[in-house]
LOVO-815698 format. One line per 3 residues: their letters; for each residue y, x, z of C-alpha. Coordinates in steps of 0.05 Angstrom, whole numbers, padded with zeros to 5 digits. Last residue first. Layout:
A> Y/X/Z | ...
END
This chain:
XXX> -00970/00243/-01087 | -01033/00281/-01106 | -01085/00273/-01160
XXX> -01058/00218/-01204 | -01109/00215/-01260 | -01093/00219/-01335
XXX> -01116/00189/-01400 | -01062/00137/-01410 | -01024/00172/-01467
XXX> -01088/00194/-01500 | -01110/00267/-01506 | -01162/00265/-01451
XXX> -01174/00278/-01377 | -01105/00300/-01355 | -01095/00314/-01281
XXX> -01030/00297/-01244 | -00999/00319/-01178 | -01030/00387/-01168
XXX> -00999/00413/-01103 | -00965/00481/-01094 | -00994/00546/-01067
XXX> -01020/00567/-01135 | -01089/00591/-01111 | -01096/00530/-01066
XXX> -01078/00484/-01125 | -01129/00519/-01169 | -01183/00510/-01117
XXX> -01165/00437/-01107 | -01171/00425/-01182 | -01240/00458/-01183
XXX> -01262/00420/-01120 | -01241/00354/-01152 | -01282/00371/-01214
XXX> -01342/00391/-01172 | -01337/00326/-01132 | -01340/00285/-01195
XXX> -01276/00246/-01211 | -01283/00171/-01202 | -01247/00169/-01135
XXX> -01186/00201/-01167 | -01178/00141/-01213 | -01179/00129/-01289
XXX> -01240/00168/-01311 | -01262/00149/-01381 | -01253/00218/-01413
XXX> -01286/00254/-01355 | -01355/00261/-01386 | -01400/00296/-01335
XXX> -01428/00367/-01333 | -01392/00379/-01267 | -01384/00454/-01267
XXX> -01398/00499/-01208 | -01346/00550/-01187 | -01344/00625/-01199
XXX> -01291/00672/-01173 | -01266/00725/-01221 | -01231/00792/-01218
XXX> -01198/00804/-01286 | -01193/00874/-01314 | -01127/00908/-01323
XXX> -01112/00962/-01375 | -01059/00928/-01418 | -01021/00904/-01357
XXX> -01019/00974/-01328 | -00986/01003/-01389 | -00939/00943/-01393
XXX> -00910/00955/-01324 | -00890/00893/-01284 | -00960/00880/-01258
XXX> -00975/00805/-01251 | -00991/00790/-01178 | -01056/00794/-01139
XXX> -01066/00865/-01163 | -01125/00908/-01140 | -01121/00983/-01152
XXX> -01183/01022/-01171 | -01153/01045/-01237 | -01137/00973/-01256
XXX> -01160/00909/-01223 | -01132/00839/-01230 | -01136/00780/-01183
XXX> -01159/00707/-01176 | -01187/00697/-01247 | -01224/00630/-01246
XXX> -01294/00622/-01274 | -01332/00558/-01289 | -01407/00546/-01288
XXX> -01448/00493/-01323 | -01394/00480/-01375 | -01396/00417/-01417
XXX> -01340/00379/-01383 | -01291/00437/-01389 | -01250/00403/-01443
XXX> -01243/00343/-01396 | -01195/00382/-01352 | -01147/00382/-01411
XXX> -01082/00383/-01371 | -01062/00401/-01300 | -00994/00378/-01276
XXX> -00967/00425/-01223 | -00917/00414/-01167 | -00850/00436/-01138
XXX> -00846/00498/-01182 | -00793/00548/-01165 | -00796/00572/-01238
XXX> -00808/00646/-01230 | -00847/00638/-01165 | -00895/00584/-01190
XXX> -00903/00622/-01255 | -00925/00684/-01217 | -00977/00643/-01179
XXX> -01001/00613/-01245 | -01009/00680/-01278 | -01052/00706/-01221
XXX> -01091/00640/-01224 | -01116/00656/-01294 | -01162/00601/-01320
XXX> -01216/00626/-01366 | -01203/00643/-01439 | -01180/00619/-01507
XXX> -01145/00648/-01568 | -01111/00595/-01610 | -01127/00581/-01683
XXX> -01065/00574/-01725 | -01051/00505/-01753 | -00977/00523/-01757
XXX> -00942/00461/-01730 | -00989/00434/-01677 | -01026/00500/-01670
XXX> -01102/00497/-01665 | -01141/00491/-01602 | -01179/00427/-01614
XXX> -01198/00427/-01540 | -01272/00418/-01552 | -01273/00468/-01609
XXX> -01228/00521/-01579 | -01260/00515/-01510 | -01329/00520/-01541
XXX> -01309/00582/-01581 | -01286/00615/-01516 | -01352/00598/-01482
XXX> -01391/00622/-01543 | -01360/00691/-01538 | -01294/00727/-01550
XXX> -01264/00703/-01484 | -01194/00721/-01463 | -01183/00729/-01388
XXX> -01133/00787/-01390 | -01093/00764/-01451 | -01045/00817/-01477
XXX> -01005/00803/-01540 | -01011/00776/-01611 | -01008/00705/-01636
XXX> -01031/00641/-01602 | -01047/00635/-01529 | -01098/00595/-01490
XXX> -01117/00587/-01417 | -01164/00540/-01380 | -01148/00476/-01342
XXX> -01081/00477/-01380 | -01021/00485/-01335 | -00956/00446/-01337
XXX> -00906/00464/-01283 | -00862/00408/-01256 | -00794/00427/-01228
XXX> -00760/00373/-01186 | -00691/00370/-01155 | -00646/00398/-01209
XXX> -00571/00384/-01206 | -00562/00439/-01156 | -00584/00490/-01209
XXX> -00524/00474/-01254 | -00522/00434/-01319 | -00505/00455/-01390
XXX> -00570/00439/-01426 | -00594/00507/-01448 | -00560/00545/-01392
XXX> -00592/00502/-01338 | -00660/00492/-01370 | -00664/00567/-01380
XXX> -00672/00575/-01305 | -00735/00533/-01310 | -00768/00586/-01353
XXX> -00768/00574/-01429 | -00716/00629/-01439 | -00704/00648/-01512
XXX> -00730/00695/-01566 | -00805/00681/-01558 | -00852/00733/-01529
XXX> -00900/00787/-01551 | -00849/00842/-01537 | -00854/00829/-01478
XXX> -00909/00793/-01440 | -00861/00743/-01410 | -00805/00747/-01358
XXX> -00742/00763/-01397 | -00756/00733/-01466 | -00800/00679/-01437
XXX> -00868/00674/-01472 | -00903/00680/-01405 | -00865/00620/-01377
XXX> -00877/00572/-01434 | -00864/00549/-01506 | -00813/00493/-01511
XXX> -00773/00464/-01455 | -00759/00393/-01433 | -00704/00372/-01384
XXX> -00714/00301/-01358 | -00656/00260/-01334 | -00657/00199/-01289
XXX> -00589/00165/-01291 | -00546/00159/-01229 | -00481/00146/-01266
XXX> -00454/00215/-01248 | -00516/00246/-01278 | -00506/00205/-01342
XXX> -00435/00229/-01349 | -00459/00300/-01336 | -00510/00296/-01391
XXX> -00461/00267/-01441 | -00408/00319/-01425 | -00458/00374/-01438
XXX> -00482/00337/-01501 | -00415/00338/-01535 | -00442/00303/-01597
XXX> -00470/00312/-01666 | -00518/00257/-01687 | -00473/00222/-01738
XXX> -00459/00290/-01772 | -00531/00310/-01785 | -00544/00267/-01847
XXX> -00477/00283/-01879 | -00486/00357/-01862 | -00554/00364/-01896
XXX> -00542/00352/-01970 | -00473/00378/-01990 | -00456/00421/-01930
XXX> -00523/00454/-01918 | -00552/00452/-01988 | -00490/00464/-02030
XXX> -00465/00516/-01980 | -00531/00554/-01982 | -00531/00554/-02058
XXX> -00459/00579/-02060 | -00474/00635/-02011 | -00530/00660/-02056
XXX> -00585/00701/-02024 | -00595/00774/-02044 | -00660/00796/-02077
XXX> -00708/00835/-02032 | -00719/00910/-02030 | -00733/00909/-01954
XXX> -00683/00959/-01929 | -00630/00961/-01983 | -00634/00891/-02010
XXX> -00651/00850/-01949 | -00606/00891/-01904 | -00547/00887/-01951
XXX> -00559/00813/-01961 | -00557/00802/-01886 | -00492/00840/-01876
XXX> -00453/00803/-01930 | -00488/00739/-01910 | -00459/00738/-01840
XXX> -00387/00747/-01861 | -00393/00699/-01919 | -00427/00647/-01876
XXX> -00373/00649/-01823 | -00318/00637/-01874 | -00358/00583/-01910
XXX> -00373/00544/-01847 | -00301/00551/-01823 | -00275/00520/-01887
XXX> -00329/00466/-01891 | -00315/00441/-01820 | -00367/00391/-01795
XXX> -00426/00436/-01810 | -00393/00487/-01764 | -00409/00440/-01705
XXX> -00483/00456/-01714 | -00469/00529/-01701 | -00467/00591/-01745
XXX> -00486/00657/-01714 | -00446/00721/-01715 | -00440/00730/-01640
XXX> -00492/00785/-01636 | -00530/00744/-01584 | -00528/00683/-01631
XXX> -00547/00727/-01689 | -00609/00750/-01651 | -00625/00678/-01633
XXX> -00626/00661/-01707 | -00667/00723/-01724 | -00719/00703/-01672
XXX> -00726/00631/-01695 | -00729/00643/-01770 | -00793/00605/-01783
XXX> -00839/00665/-01790 | -00887/00636/-01738 | -00884/00702/-01702
XXX> -00946/00745/-01692 | -00910/00805/-01664 | -00927/00854/-01719
XXX> -00951/00923/-01697 | -01008/00924/-01749 | -00956/00916/-01804
XXX> -00885/00918/-01777 | -00856/00912/-01847 | -00895/00848/-01860
XXX> -00866/00817/-01796 | -00796/00840/-01816 | -00803/00811/-01886
XXX> -00820/00741/-01860 | -00769/00737/-01804 | -00715/00764/-01849
XXX> -00727/00711/-01901 | -00728/00654/-01852 | -00664/00679/-01819
XXX> -00633/00686/-01888 | -00643/00612/-01900 | -00604/00594/-01838
XXX> -00626/00569/-01770 | -00566/00537/-01738 | -00542/00547/-01667
XXX> -00533/00491/-01617 | -00460/00483/-01596 | -00449/00417/-01630
XXX> -00506/00390/-01588 | -00551/00340/-01623 | -00557/00268/-01601
XXX> -00615/00222/-01621 | -00604/00147/-01610 | -00612/00132/-01684
XXX> -00683/00160/-01682 | -00719/00092/-01687 | -00794/00102/-01693
XXX> -00829/00056/-01744 | -00878/00106/-01771 | -00835/00119/-01832
XXX> -00777/00130/-01784 | -00817/00186/-01750 | -00827/00221/-01816
XXX> -00754/00213/-01834 | -00732/00242/-01767 | -00780/00301/-01776
XXX> -00754/00315/-01846 | -00682/00312/-01820 | -00698/00361/-01765
XXX> -00734/00408/-01812 | -00674/00409/-01860 | -00626/00419/-01802
XXX> -00662/00481/-01775 | -00637/00479/-01704 | -00636/00533/-01651
XXX> -00639/00502/-01582 | -00597/00524/-01523 | -00541/00474/-01537
XXX> -00585/00415/-01524 | -00624/00369/-01570 | -00618/00302/-01535
XXX> -00662/00240/-01534 | -00628/00177/-01507 | -00683/00135/-01475
XXX> -00690/00059/-01470 | -00727/00053/-01537 | -00782/00100/-01517
XXX> -00817/00144/-01569 | -00754/00187/-01575 | -00769/00213/-01504
XXX> -00812/00268/-01534 | -00751/00308/-01556 | -00740/00316/-01631
XXX> -00749/00389/-01652 | -00823/00395/-01669 | -00859/00330/-01654
XXX> -00930/00315/-01676 | -00942/00240/-01664 | -01015/00219/-01666
XXX> -01035/00145/-01670 | -01093/00121/-01628 | -01050/00075/-01586
XXX> -01002/00131/-01573 | -01026/00204/-01580 | -00972/00256/-01567
XXX> -00971/00326/-01597 | -00913/00371/-01579 | -00894/00428/-01626
XXX> -00865/00497/-01620 | -00838/00539/-01678 | -00787/00484/-01691
XXX> -00736/00517/-01645 | -00732/00540/-01573 | -00688/00517/-01516
XXX> -00662/00457/-01475 | -00694/00394/-01502 | -00661/00338/-01462
XXX> -00693/00271/-01445 | -00644/00218/-01420 | -00657/00151/-01387
XXX> -00720/00170/-01350 | -00775/00133/-01313 | -00818/00120/-01374
XXX> -00802/00191/-01396 | -00850/00219/-01345 | -00910/00201/-01388
XXX> -00878/00226/-01452 | -00860/00291/-01418 | -00931/00296/-01393
XXX> -00959/00286/-01464 | -00910/00334/-01495 | -00921/00388/-01444
XXX> -00994/00394/-01464 | -01008/00466/-01444 | -00994/00493/-01515
XXX> -00951/00549/-01486 | -00968/00618/-01461 | -00979/00598/-01388
XXX> -00937/00559/-01338 | -00904/00509/-01386 | -00841/00477/-01360
XXX> -00819/00406/-01345 | -00752/00401/-01309 | -00729/00340/-01270
XXX> -00656/00323/-01260 | -00617/00300/-01198 | -00591/00228/-01191
END
């Protein structure tokens, strides 16, 4: 049975957690394939909110094996805290599997992330300062420590000593910071964290392929989104991994032919957190209304998100980059109070019209959005349960976005709750 990929089509925070949770009912395995604990999923179940960071959304279902794949960077202390928090709410995490090939976020990654952002000053990237980027940098430099190293104290210490020698030199000589103690790190990671992590460590690539051969339904879940992709996003204001659907293959260990469905998640408007270009950003009452009605604050960081009108140029590009088979539109209800809605259908810069995202950063920073206006519906959608109950203006808005994207919208979210959605197309 081929796998399904869920990927964000904007700058993240599109509501992937809710859709993943919804799709998980039909799945036996849910695999997180990239990112770290800098991205969170919020799911509301029977009025109770679950804010997940590293644990895949499928953990809320007893029939699912949740998997943290090899493409993820793992802070073991954060993972254990999250498991303990879920356990306190009655959620069983004993089924969780963690790839032995996933890389570890170390204390020096946190420290380097913090001091580097301060050093960059006004040119800072707006990272969450949680060590994600430095951990991926070490992975690429082939000096990273992996989850499996927690199971071999000798190898862990050898690799730590090599890495820490260079990190402490940088911290002391470049940033005037005190060196970190290898003994303290060993005591924490091997003495306190390893015993808790060890039962979860598995060969997740073999596990995924065993389940595929058994005909299991598998969901591949990414963090962040298309335009935060290291290769295809608004560089350098991006994450340090590949959230695009192609990253699902490398981050989980399966090939492209094992994927039959790629669902793109798009918010009914656009938000982003941190620095970087944002063509449709609103600094007016409309933007503030989106933030307030959509509760647009980071799941993990609490940072206020920037908000703006829907950008169909971005969506078309995301369709191409991810080979999307369909779109799930979230938070349509946030637009209930708007009399008129705008959708960006093209960009303009220096008299040139762009119906695709310009590759050159100098052009991207100069573009102006070209809008089409549509009437709002001024009706509360939160109680809508069927397509026939959606106001005509709301259906027209969704149809317009689908036409712009060139792929169907299959689901529409009308509230934060698990059951607050409408099936829009088969």
